[in-house]
C-alpha positions as a Markdown table, in Angstrom:
| # | Residue | x | y | z |
|---|---|---|---|---|
| 1 | Met | 55.0 | -30.8 | 20.7 |
| 2 | Asn | 53.2 | -32.9 | 17.9 |
| 3 | Ala | 55.0 | -36.0 | 18.0 |
| 4 | Arg | 53.4 | -38.2 | 15.8 |
| 5 | Ile | 53.7 | -42.0 | 14.7 |
| 6 | Asp | 53.7 | -42.4 | 11.4 |
| 7 | Arg | 52.2 | -45.5 | 9.5 |
| 8 | Arg | 55.6 | -47.6 | 9.0 |
| 9 | Ala | 56.5 | -46.8 | 12.8 |
| 10 | Leu | 53.4 | -48.2 | 13.6 |
| 11 | Leu | 53.5 | -51.1 | 11.9 |
| 12 | Ser | 56.9 | -51.9 | 13.4 |
| 13 | Leu | 55.3 | -51.3 | 16.8 |
| 14 | Leu | 52.7 | -53.8 | 16.0 |
| 15 | Ala | 55.2 | -56.5 | 14.6 |
| 16 | Ala | 57.1 | -55.9 | 17.9 |
| 17 | Gly | 53.9 | -56.5 | 19.9 |
| 18 | Thr | 54.7 | -53.3 | 21.6 |
| 19 | Val | 51.3 | -51.6 | 21.2 |
| 20 | Gly | 49.6 | -54.2 | 23.4 |
| 21 | Ala | 51.3 | -52.8 | 26.3 |
| 22 | Leu | 48.2 | -51.7 | 28.0 |
| 23 | Ser | 46.0 | -54.7 | 26.6 |
| 24 | Gly | 48.1 | -57.7 | 27.7 |
| 25 | Cys | 46.2 | -61.0 | 28.6 |
| 26 | Ala | 47.5 | -60.7 | 31.9 |
| 27 | Thr | 45.7 | -57.3 | 32.8 |
| 28 | Glu | 42.5 | -56.7 | 33.7 |
| 29 | Thr | 41.0 | -53.2 | 33.7 |
| 30 | Ala | 37.6 | -53.5 | 35.9 |
| 31 | Ala | 35.9 | -56.4 | 37.6 |
| 32 | Thr | 33.4 | -58.2 | 35.8 |
| 33 | Thr | 29.4 | -56.9 | 36.3 |
| 34 | Gly | 26.9 | -59.3 | 38.1 |
| 35 | Val | 24.7 | -60.9 | 35.3 |
| 36 | Ser | 21.3 | -62.6 | 34.9 |
| 37 | Glu | 20.1 | -65.1 | 32.6 |
| 38 | Ser | 18.2 | -63.5 | 29.7 |
| 39 | Pro | 16.2 | -65.4 | 26.5 |
| 40 | Ser | 17.9 | -65.0 | 23.2 |
| 41 | Val | 16.8 | -65.6 | 19.7 |
| 42 | Pro | 17.9 | -68.8 | 18.1 |
| 43 | Pro | 20.3 | -68.1 | 15.3 |
| 44 | Glu | 19.5 | -69.0 | 11.6 |
| 45 | Pro | 20.4 | -72.9 | 11.3 |
| 46 | Ser | 23.5 | -72.0 | 9.3 |
| 47 | Lys | 25.1 | -69.3 | 11.3 |
| 48 | Pro | 26.0 | -69.5 | 15.0 |
| 49 | Phe | 25.1 | -66.2 | 15.9 |
| 50 | Gly | 22.0 | -64.1 | 15.7 |
| 51 | Pro | 20.6 | -60.8 | 16.6 |
| 52 | Pro | 20.1 | -60.0 | 20.2 |
| 53 | Pro | 16.6 | -60.8 | 21.7 |
| 54 | Ala | 13.8 | -58.6 | 20.2 |
| 55 | Gly | 12.9 | -55.7 | 22.9 |
| 56 | Thr | 16.5 | -55.8 | 24.4 |
| 57 | Ala | 16.7 | -52.7 | 26.1 |
| 58 | Arg | 19.2 | -50.1 | 25.6 |
| 59 | Thr | 20.8 | -47.9 | 28.4 |
| 60 | Pro | 21.3 | -44.1 | 27.8 |
| 61 | Ile | 24.5 | -43.1 | 26.6 |
| 62 | Leu | 26.5 | -41.0 | 29.2 |
| 63 | Ala | 29.4 | -38.8 | 28.1 |
| 64 | Ala | 32.3 | -40.9 | 30.1 |
| 65 | Pro | 34.6 | -43.4 | 29.5 |
| 66 | Ile | 33.3 | -47.1 | 29.4 |
| 67 | Thr | 35.4 | -50.4 | 29.9 |
| 68 | His | 31.8 | -52.6 | 30.2 |
| 69 | Leu | 28.6 | -52.9 | 29.1 |
| 70 | Pro | 26.1 | -51.4 | 31.4 |
| 71 | Gly | 23.7 | -53.4 | 33.8 |
| 72 | Pro | 23.1 | -57.2 | 34.3 |
| 73 | Gly | 22.8 | -59.5 | 31.0 |
| 74 | Arg | 24.8 | -62.2 | 29.2 |
| 75 | Asn | 26.3 | -59.7 | 26.4 |
| 76 | Leu | 29.6 | -59.5 | 25.0 |
| 77 | Ala | 31.1 | -56.9 | 22.9 |
| 78 | Leu | 34.3 | -57.9 | 20.6 |
| 79 | Thr | 35.8 | -54.8 | 19.5 |
| 80 | Val | 38.2 | -55.0 | 16.6 |
| 81 | Asp | 40.8 | -52.5 | 16.3 |
| 82 | Asp | 43.4 | -50.8 | 13.6 |
| 83 | Gly | 43.5 | -52.7 | 10.8 |
| 84 | Ala | 47.2 | -53.0 | 9.8 |
| 85 | Asp | 46.5 | -56.3 | 7.6 |
| 86 | Ala | 44.1 | -56.2 | 4.9 |
| 87 | Asp | 43.7 | -59.5 | 4.7 |
| 88 | Val | 42.9 | -59.7 | 8.3 |
| 89 | Val | 40.2 | -56.8 | 7.8 |
| 90 | Gly | 38.6 | -59.3 | 5.1 |
| 91 | Ala | 38.9 | -62.2 | 7.1 |
| 92 | Tyr | 37.0 | -60.3 | 10.1 |
| 93 | Ala | 34.3 | -58.9 | 7.6 |
| 94 | Arg | 33.9 | -62.8 | 6.1 |
| 95 | Phe | 33.4 | -64.0 | 9.6 |
| 96 | Ala | 30.9 | -61.7 | 10.3 |
| 97 | Arg | 29.2 | -62.0 | 7.2 |
| 98 | Asp | 29.2 | -66.0 | 7.2 |
| 99 | Thr | 28.3 | -66.5 | 11.2 |
| 100 | Gly | 26.2 | -63.3 | 11.9 |
| 101 | Ala | 28.8 | -62.3 | 14.6 |
| 102 | Arg | 28.2 | -58.8 | 15.6 |
| 103 | Leu | 31.4 | -56.7 | 16.1 |
| 104 | Thr | 32.5 | -53.0 | 16.4 |
| 105 | Phe | 35.5 | -51.9 | 14.3 |
| 106 | Phe | 37.7 | -49.1 | 15.7 |
| 107 | Val | 38.7 | -47.9 | 12.2 |
| 108 | Thr | 42.3 | -46.6 | 11.9 |
| 109 | Gly | 41.3 | -44.8 | 8.7 |
| 110 | Ser | 44.8 | -44.7 | 6.9 |
| 111 | Phe | 45.0 | -48.7 | 6.7 |
| 112 | Asp | 43.7 | -49.6 | 3.3 |
| 113 | Gly | 42.4 | -53.0 | 4.3 |
| 114 | Trp | 39.0 | -50.8 | 5.2 |
| 115 | Thr | 38.4 | -49.7 | 1.6 |
| 116 | Ala | 39.6 | -53.0 | 0.3 |
| 117 | His | 37.0 | -54.7 | 1.7 |
| 118 | Arg | 34.5 | -52.1 | 1.6 |
| 119 | Asp | 31.9 | -53.9 | -0.6 |
| 120 | Val | 31.8 | -56.9 | 2.0 |
| 121 | Leu | 31.8 | -54.2 | 5.0 |
| 122 | Arg | 29.0 | -51.8 | 3.6 |
| 123 | Pro | 25.8 | -54.1 | 3.7 |
| 124 | Leu | 26.8 | -55.3 | 7.1 |
| 125 | Val | 27.1 | -51.8 | 8.7 |
| 126 | Asp | 24.2 | -50.7 | 6.6 |
| 127 | Ser | 22.0 | -53.5 | 8.4 |
| 128 | Gly | 23.7 | -52.8 | 11.7 |
| 129 | Gln | 25.3 | -56.0 | 12.1 |
| 130 | Val | 28.7 | -54.3 | 12.2 |
| 131 | Gln | 29.6 | -51.1 | 13.9 |
| 132 | Leu | 32.2 | -48.7 | 12.9 |
| 133 | Ala | 33.5 | -46.3 | 15.3 |
| 134 | Asn | 36.6 | -43.9 | 15.5 |
| 135 | His | 40.3 | -44.9 | 16.0 |
| 136 | Thr | 42.3 | -41.7 | 14.4 |
| 137 | Trp | 43.6 | -41.8 | 11.2 |
| 138 | Ser | 47.3 | -42.7 | 11.8 |
| 139 | His | 47.4 | -44.3 | 15.5 |
| 140 | Pro | 49.4 | -41.3 | 17.4 |
| 141 | Ser | 49.3 | -40.9 | 20.9 |
| 142 | Leu | 46.7 | -38.5 | 21.2 |
| 143 | Val | 48.3 | -37.1 | 24.8 |
| 144 | Ser | 51.4 | -36.0 | 22.8 |
| 145 | Leu | 49.4 | -33.7 | 20.4 |
| 146 | Gly | 48.2 | -30.3 | 20.7 |
| 147 | Gly | 44.3 | -29.5 | 20.4 |
| 148 | Gln | 44.6 | -29.2 | 16.5 |
| 149 | Gly | 46.6 | -32.6 | 16.1 |
| 150 | Val | 43.9 | -34.4 | 18.0 |
| 151 | Ala | 41.0 | -32.9 | 16.2 |
| 152 | Arg | 42.7 | -33.6 | 12.5 |
| 153 | Glu | 43.4 | -37.2 | 13.4 |
| 154 | Leu | 39.8 | -37.7 | 14.4 |
| 155 | Glu | 38.2 | -35.6 | 11.6 |
| 156 | Arg | 40.1 | -37.3 | 8.8 |
| 157 | Thr | 38.9 | -40.4 | 9.9 |
| 158 | Lys | 35.4 | -39.0 | 10.4 |
| 159 | Asp | 35.3 | -38.0 | 7.1 |
| 160 | Phe | 36.8 | -41.2 | 5.7 |
| 161 | Leu | 33.9 | -43.3 | 7.3 |
| 162 | Arg | 31.1 | -41.2 | 6.1 |
| 163 | Gln | 32.3 | -41.0 | 2.4 |
| 164 | Asn | 33.2 | -44.9 | 2.6 |
| 165 | Phe | 30.5 | -46.3 | 4.8 |
| 166 | Gly | 27.7 | -43.3 | 5.3 |
| 167 | Val | 28.4 | -43.2 | 9.2 |
| 168 | Asp | 30.8 | -41.3 | 11.3 |
| 169 | Gly | 31.3 | -43.5 | 14.3 |
| 170 | Thr | 30.0 | -40.9 | 16.6 |
| 171 | Pro | 29.6 | -41.1 | 20.0 |
| 172 | Phe | 32.5 | -43.8 | 20.4 |
| 173 | Tyr | 35.9 | -43.5 | 19.8 |
| 174 | Arg | 39.1 | -45.3 | 21.2 |
| 175 | Pro | 42.5 | -43.6 | 21.7 |
| 176 | Pro | 45.2 | -45.4 | 20.5 |
| 177 | Phe | 47.1 | -47.3 | 23.1 |
| 178 | Gly | 44.0 | -46.3 | 25.7 |
| 179 | Tyr | 46.1 | -43.0 | 26.3 |
| 180 | Arg | 43.6 | -39.9 | 26.8 |
| 181 | Asn | 43.2 | -37.2 | 29.3 |
| 182 | Ala | 40.5 | -34.5 | 29.8 |
| 183 | Ala | 42.2 | -32.3 | 27.1 |
| 184 | Val | 41.9 | -35.0 | 24.4 |
| 185 | Asp | 38.3 | -36.0 | 25.8 |
| 186 | Ala | 37.2 | -32.3 | 25.3 |
| 187 | Val | 38.5 | -32.1 | 21.7 |
| 188 | Ala | 36.7 | -35.7 | 20.9 |
| 189 | Ala | 33.6 | -34.4 | 22.2 |
| 190 | Asp | 33.5 | -31.3 | 20.1 |
| 191 | Leu | 33.4 | -33.6 | 17.2 |
| 192 | Gly | 30.7 | -35.7 | 18.6 |
| 193 | Tyr | 32.8 | -38.6 | 20.1 |
| 194 | Thr | 31.6 | -38.3 | 23.5 |
| 195 | Val | 32.4 | -41.9 | 24.8 |
| 196 | Pro | 36.1 | -42.9 | 25.1 |
| 197 | Thr | 35.7 | -46.6 | 24.9 |
| 198 | Leu | 38.0 | -48.5 | 26.6 |
| 199 | Trp | 38.1 | -52.1 | 27.5 |
| 200 | Tyr | 38.0 | -55.2 | 30.5 |
| 201 | Gly | 40.4 | -57.2 | 28.5 |
| 202 | Ser | 42.4 | -57.7 | 25.3 |
| 203 | Leu | 43.0 | -60.8 | 23.0 |
| 204 | Ser | 46.7 | -59.4 | 22.9 |
| 205 | Asp | 47.1 | -59.7 | 19.2 |
| 206 | Ser | 47.8 | -55.8 | 18.1 |
| 207 | Gly | 51.5 | -57.7 | 18.1 |
| 208 | Leu | 52.1 | -61.1 | 16.9 |
| 209 | Val | 51.0 | -63.8 | 19.4 |
| 210 | Thr | 50.4 | -67.4 | 19.0 |
| 211 | Glu | 47.1 | -68.9 | 18.7 |
| 212 | Lys | 47.7 | -70.6 | 21.9 |
| 213 | Tyr | 48.0 | -67.6 | 23.7 |
| 214 | Leu | 45.2 | -65.7 | 21.8 |
| 215 | Leu | 42.5 | -68.5 | 22.7 |
| 216 | Glu | 44.0 | -68.2 | 26.4 |
| 217 | Cys | 43.2 | -64.3 | 26.6 |
| 218 | Ala | 39.9 | -65.0 | 24.9 |
| 219 | Arg | 39.0 | -67.8 | 27.6 |
| 220 | Lys | 39.9 | -65.5 | 30.2 |
| 221 | Tyr | 38.2 | -62.3 | 29.0 |
| 222 | Phe | 35.1 | -63.5 | 27.3 |
| 223 | Arg | 32.8 | -62.5 | 30.3 |
| 224 | Glu | 28.8 | -61.2 | 30.7 |
| 225 | Gln | 28.9 | -57.3 | 29.9 |
| 226 | Ala | 32.6 | -57.1 | 29.0 |
| 227 | Ile | 34.0 | -55.0 | 25.9 |
| 228 | Val | 36.9 | -56.9 | 24.7 |
| 229 | Ile | 39.3 | -55.6 | 22.1 |
| 230 | Gly | 41.1 | -57.7 | 19.2 |
| 231 | His | 43.2 | -56.4 | 16.2 |
| 232 | Ala | 43.1 | -56.7 | 12.5 |
| 233 | Asn | 46.6 | -56.6 | 12.3 |
| 234 | His | 48.2 | -60.3 | 12.3 |
| 235 | Ala | 47.0 | -63.8 | 10.8 |
| 236 | Pro | 46.8 | -66.0 | 13.7 |
| 237 | Val | 43.5 | -64.8 | 14.9 |
| 238 | Thr | 41.7 | -65.7 | 11.2 |
| 239 | Arg | 42.8 | -69.4 | 12.3 |
| 240 | Val | 41.1 | -69.4 | 15.3 |
| 241 | Tyr | 37.5 | -68.3 | 14.5 |
| 242 | Gly | 35.9 | -71.5 | 15.1 |
| 243 | Gln | 37.4 | -71.7 | 18.8 |
| 244 | Leu | 36.5 | -68.2 | 19.5 |
| 245 | Thr | 32.8 | -69.0 | 18.5 |
| 246 | Glu | 32.8 | -72.2 | 20.7 |
| 247 | Ile | 34.0 | -70.3 | 23.7 |
| 248 | Ile | 31.2 | -67.7 | 23.3 |
| 249 | Arg | 28.4 | -70.1 | 22.6 |
| 250 | Ser | 29.5 | -72.5 | 25.4 |
| 251 | Arg | 29.1 | -69.5 | 27.7 |
| 252 | Asn | 25.9 | -68.8 | 26.5 |
| 253 | Leu | 27.1 | -65.4 | 25.6 |
| 254 | Gln | 25.2 | -62.8 | 23.2 |
| 255 | Leu | 27.6 | -61.0 | 20.7 |
| 256 | Val | 26.5 | -57.3 | 20.5 |
| 257 | Thr | 27.6 | -54.1 | 19.0 |
| 258 | Leu | 27.9 | -51.0 | 21.1 |
| 259 | Ala | 24.9 | -49.6 | 19.7 |
| 260 | Asp | 22.9 | -52.7 | 20.2 |
| 261 | Val | 23.0 | -52.1 | 24.1 |
| 262 | Leu | 23.7 | -48.4 | 24.2 |
């Protein structure tokens, strides 16, 4: 049955916080990996974040789900999902532009914030500082769709990314709610999305949470080699960018996109 969640229903879920069922602060999906110290390039004096050190090793991409970055290191992949609130999309884009933060956005293509802030995002995408990947068109549970439905969801956002940003997001896709199976992965792989990208921990802000709780989650999950998800859905995260920056810097972590290390 092609049971699909329309945009109004998704927004209702987000407002209620139910979309975060798989990504709550209290739940980890994997243990942290071992790390070793590595040199970093000092950021520009006016920006707290810089690019990865020159010569940073990249690991070949394997066609398998990932929850962590591979190998030892002090990297952190902060990934941002959805985009239900256009103002939050814009705030994240300006945060990246103004701080040098390297982010990976998993774009839900039906949300208009991605086009509303295209002019800020496009140069960041072109430079490689911001990476865009596929989070479907309308955020349905892919396991509830047939093969054609899964393909349609991914293809629409693939075309959207090409037309607006000159990239198609391959090989990374994130199944909404983390729901996936072998059949979904096979359809995604046929479209070039060979890496289902899951997570180690979350800011738990798919629904509306307090700034205090969001920061508690950041302190818990901002770890070496972690993939952490946030969401461009609600305003509280836009009021704690400074604190998030301080947590990252105090732990000597290097913000990276997935493409920086894979």
